[in-house]
N, CA, C and O of each residue as an XYZ file, in Angstrom:
336
protein
N     -11.100    -42.748     41.669
C     -10.490    -43.155     40.522
C      -8.864    -42.461     40.634
O      -8.468    -41.307     40.801
N      -8.237    -43.655     40.469
C      -7.035    -43.365     40.402
C      -5.684    -42.808     39.234
O      -5.463    -43.453     38.210
N      -5.047    -41.809     39.518
C      -4.416    -40.870     38.181
C      -3.633    -42.152     37.832
O      -3.603    -43.078     38.642
N      -2.921    -42.237     36.502
C      -1.969    -43.404     36.459
C      -1.635    -42.574     34.991
O      -2.405    -42.131     34.138
N       0.071    -42.563     35.100
C       0.389    -41.993     33.905
C       0.486    -43.083     32.201
O      -0.045    -44.193     32.230
N       0.906    -42.794     31.403
C       0.658    -43.394     30.361
C       1.481    -45.100     30.422
O       1.149    -46.175     29.923
N       2.607    -44.706     31.240
C       3.512    -46.008     31.594
C       3.009    -46.701     32.582
O       3.653    -47.666     32.994
N       1.475    -46.288     33.305
C       1.356    -47.209     34.246
C       1.697    -46.373     35.675
O       0.895    -46.342     36.608
N       2.734    -45.844     35.695
C       3.339    -45.313     37.060
C       2.124    -44.517     37.931
O       1.147    -44.063     37.336
N       2.290    -44.384     39.513
C       0.578    -42.897     39.647
C       2.254    -42.290     40.359
O       3.274    -42.845     40.768
N       1.809    -40.958     40.212
C       2.597    -39.884     40.713
C       3.379    -39.979     40.549
O       4.161    -40.171     41.479
N       3.841    -39.922     39.173
C       5.672    -39.812     38.280
C       6.260    -38.188     38.059
O       6.236    -37.582     36.988
N       6.653    -37.800     39.031
C       7.266    -36.788     38.594
C       8.421    -36.811     38.428
O       9.196    -37.586     38.988
N       8.789    -35.709     37.392
C       9.963    -35.938     37.027
C      10.374    -34.130     37.000
O       9.697    -33.125     37.213
N      12.104    -34.402     36.550
C      12.948    -32.932     36.099
C      12.364    -32.713     34.772
O      12.345    -33.508     33.833
N      11.710    -31.073     34.848
C      11.501    -30.813     33.237
C      12.671    -30.676     32.630
O      13.696    -30.563     33.303
N      12.697    -30.664     31.102
C      14.127    -30.507     30.303
C      14.381    -28.684     29.670
O      13.520    -27.812     29.558
N      15.021    -28.650     29.535
C      15.575    -26.970     29.278
C      14.359    -26.766     28.254
O      13.304    -26.238     28.606
N      14.626    -27.282     26.815
C      12.969    -27.433     26.267
C      11.766    -26.962     26.694
O      11.183    -25.915     26.415
N      11.349    -28.230     27.694
C      10.247    -28.113     28.303
C       9.813    -26.706     29.061
O       8.728    -26.125     29.047
N      10.943    -26.397     29.669
C      10.774    -24.899     30.689
C      10.682    -23.764     29.390
O       9.649    -23.100     29.306
N      11.451    -23.620     28.684
C      11.525    -22.470     27.810
C      10.534    -22.963     27.044
O      10.691    -21.932     26.389
N       9.480    -23.649     26.362
C       8.436    -23.712     25.508
C       6.805    -23.654     26.810
O       5.672    -23.231     26.581
N       7.255    -24.131     27.818
C       6.196    -24.072     28.851
C       5.849    -22.142     29.216
O       4.771    -21.555     29.305
N       7.346    -21.595     29.357
C       7.358    -20.613     29.862
C       6.591    -19.601     28.543
O       5.726    -18.735     28.677
N       7.192    -20.029     27.419
C       6.625    -19.096     26.151
C       4.867    -19.006     26.735
O       4.245    -18.061     27.221
N       4.424    -20.533     26.410
C       3.059    -20.868     26.380
C       2.198    -19.598     27.751
O       1.271    -18.825     27.509
N       2.795    -19.758     28.880
C       2.494    -19.131     29.647
C       2.170    -17.553     29.569
O       1.160    -17.035     30.043
N       3.305    -16.813     28.821
C       2.721    -15.534     27.926
C       1.702    -16.049     26.357
O       0.760    -15.717     25.637
N       2.208    -16.541     26.459
C       1.149    -16.778     25.338
C      -0.764    -15.943     25.316
O      -1.588    -15.144     24.869
N      -0.281    -17.262     26.426
C      -2.085    -17.511     27.617
C      -2.384    -16.089     27.792
O      -3.344    -15.374     27.506
N      -1.275    -15.918     28.341
C      -1.537    -14.347     29.036
C      -2.242    -13.166     27.800
O      -3.265    -12.481     27.785
N      -1.224    -13.349     26.949
C      -1.529    -11.733     26.080
C      -2.369    -12.094     25.444
O      -2.774    -11.083     24.870
N      -3.243    -13.344     24.980
C      -4.909    -13.491     24.685
C      -4.833    -13.495     23.065
O      -5.809    -13.710     22.346
N      -3.890    -13.299     22.734
C      -3.538    -13.896     21.146
C      -4.283    -14.819     20.490
O      -4.989    -14.582     19.510
N      -4.108    -16.053     21.114
C      -4.392    -17.072     21.034
C      -5.136    -18.090     22.067
O      -4.803    -17.565     23.129
N      -5.612    -18.760     22.282
C      -5.870    -19.434     22.661
C      -4.775    -20.728     22.587
O      -3.994    -20.868     21.647
N      -4.876    -21.861     24.012
C      -3.843    -22.954     23.880
C      -4.517    -23.931     22.697
O      -3.683    -24.794     22.423
N      -5.421    -24.055     22.106
C      -5.884    -24.746     21.124
C      -5.311    -24.878     19.693
O      -4.973    -25.811     18.965
N      -5.356    -23.332     19.602
C      -4.512    -22.759     18.165
C      -2.627    -22.465     18.391
O      -1.858    -22.130     17.491
N      -2.311    -22.686     19.672
C      -1.049    -22.389     20.075
C       0.437    -23.124     18.941
O       1.583    -22.701     18.790
N      -0.124    -24.088     18.461
C       1.175    -24.838     18.071
C       1.773    -24.202     16.979
O       2.991    -24.118     17.142
N       1.314    -23.644     15.756
C       1.452    -22.388     14.847
C       2.735    -21.271     15.575
O       3.843    -21.078     15.076
N       2.171    -20.599     16.954
C       3.058    -19.720     17.487
C       4.107    -20.355     18.156
O       5.167    -19.762     17.955
N       4.240    -21.541     19.025
C       5.499    -22.528     18.823
C       6.359    -23.043     18.139
O       7.498    -22.995     18.603
N       6.157    -23.739     16.765
C       6.965    -23.537     16.359
C       7.361    -22.284     15.294
O       8.231    -22.353     14.425
N       6.476    -21.095     15.594
C       7.499    -20.103     14.730
C       8.614    -19.243     16.207
O       9.441    -18.339     16.085
N       8.208    -19.929     17.377
C       8.651    -19.015     17.986
C      10.017    -20.468     18.442
O      10.903    -19.873     19.056
N      10.436    -22.154     18.323
C      11.170    -23.016     18.498
C      11.071    -23.613     16.725
O      10.385    -24.581     16.400
N      11.645    -23.051     16.061
C      12.027    -23.400     14.702
C      12.131    -25.076     14.834
O      11.371    -25.905     14.332
N      13.423    -25.325     15.748
C      13.526    -26.591     15.543
C      12.767    -27.739     15.801
O      13.221    -28.859     15.566
N      11.563    -27.539     16.301
C      10.638    -28.016     16.669
C       9.916    -28.923     15.333
O       9.683    -28.239     14.336
N       9.597    -30.218     15.265
C       9.141    -30.432     14.600
C       7.267    -30.013     15.044
O       6.918    -29.515     16.114
N       5.929    -30.552     13.385
C       4.928    -30.178     14.549
C       4.316    -31.522     15.565
O       3.365    -31.628     16.339
N       5.173    -32.242     15.201
C       4.243    -33.707     16.698
C       4.860    -33.269     17.859
O       4.200    -33.305     18.898
N       6.459    -32.699     17.887
C       6.923    -32.101     18.943
C       6.118    -31.441     19.440
O       5.511    -31.753     20.465
N       5.946    -30.263     18.713
C       5.226    -28.678     19.258
C       3.788    -29.387     20.362
O       3.496    -29.039     21.506
N       3.198    -30.336     19.584
C       1.930    -30.852     19.916
C       2.424    -31.431     21.197
O       1.998    -30.775     22.147
N       3.090    -32.319     21.509
C       3.936    -33.067     22.459
C       3.951    -31.918     23.819
O       3.364    -32.157     24.874
N       4.462    -31.095     23.648
C       5.079    -30.281     24.941
C       3.670    -29.333     25.243
O       3.422    -28.875     26.359
N       2.890    -29.149     24.161
C       1.647    -28.399     24.239
C       1.132    -29.195     25.462
O       1.245    -29.008     26.673
N       0.508    -30.178     24.695
C      -0.224    -31.097     25.668
C       0.579    -31.339     27.059
O       0.116    -31.052     28.163
N       1.711    -31.846     26.855
C       2.424    -31.842     28.087
C       2.184    -30.517     29.316
O       1.966    -30.761     30.503
N       2.281    -29.054     28.713
C       2.347    -28.449     29.706
C       0.343    -28.285     30.066
O      -0.234    -27.969     31.107
N      -0.034    -28.542     29.132
C      -1.547    -28.768     29.582
C      -2.162    -30.000     30.361
O      -3.385    -30.034     30.495
N      -1.504    -30.852     30.799
C      -1.392    -31.668     31.805
C      -0.291    -31.247     33.153
O      -0.035    -32.070     34.032
N       0.289    -29.848     33.141
C       1.496    -29.431     34.206
C       1.121    -27.962     34.594
O       1.504    -27.378     35.608
N       0.299    -27.463     33.606
C      -0.115    -25.910     34.050
C      -0.586    -25.713     35.078
O      -1.617    -26.177     35.565
N       0.697    -24.468     35.788
C      -0.052    -24.164     37.216
C       0.236    -22.303     37.159
O       1.298    -21.752     36.867
N      -1.099    -21.627     37.545
C      -0.384    -20.519     37.586
C       0.511    -19.734     37.826
O       0.569    -18.604     37.342
N       1.611    -20.388     38.869
C       2.640    -20.142     39.258
C       3.682    -19.877     38.169
O       4.625    -19.093     38.055
N       3.273    -20.602     37.602
C       4.401    -21.146     36.417
C       5.928    -21.824     36.114
O       6.773    -21.760     35.220
N       5.749    -22.530     37.449
C       6.975    -23.470     37.552
C       6.683    -25.123     37.529
O       6.014    -25.954     38.143
N       7.562    -25.052     36.493
C       7.533    -26.707     35.919
C       8.722    -27.076     35.985
O       9.231    -27.603     34.996
N       9.659    -26.838     37.496
C      10.665    -27.471     37.607
C      10.611    -29.369     37.825
O      11.405    -30.254     37.506
N       9.343    -29.380     38.475
C       9.102    -30.647     38.119
C       7.817    -30.900     37.759
O       6.842    -30.473     38.378
N       7.743    -32.046     36.105
C       6.506    -32.333     35.694
C       6.102    -33.654     36.121
O       6.796    -34.410     36.800
N       4.923    -33.892     35.676
C       4.474    -35.306     35.437
C       3.934    -35.407     33.749
O       3.565    -34.688     32.821
N       4.201    -36.941     34.125
C       4.190    -37.427     32.173
C       2.685    -37.185     32.363
O       1.901    -37.075     33.306
N       2.644    -37.144     30.632
C       0.825    -37.107     31.122
C       0.174    -38.159     31.367
O       0.928    -39.125     31.249
N      -0.927    -38.477     31.672
C      -1.605    -39.105     32.364
C      -3.247    -39.407     31.504
O      -3.922    -38.622     30.837
N      -3.533    -41.104     31.920
C      -4.816    -41.246     31.532
C      -5.139    -41.354     33.092
O      -4.345    -41.474     34.025
N      -6.922    -41.257     33.115
C      -7.205    -40.563     34.324
C      -8.243    -42.707     34.458
O      -8.848    -43.095     33.459
N      -8.219    -43.099     35.005
C      -8.545    -44.164     35.169
C      -9.785    -44.714     36.318
O     -10.056    -45.911     36.407
């Protein structure tokens, strides 16, 4: 099974943006709190980051899910991938 990004490249890592790092840190904290599971996290993300639109919040949550790591190091992330 080969992993490819949505753009067709394999193993594409890039520097995360400031908002990605902030949202990912928030999602790690939310996950650890047990207040909700990640599938119900969009309202929490939107309340914490009110400038985000619904689709932006959902994209960031999906990206966090694709890059989750217990250490919380999100300096380099992979774009969402398709598994072929």
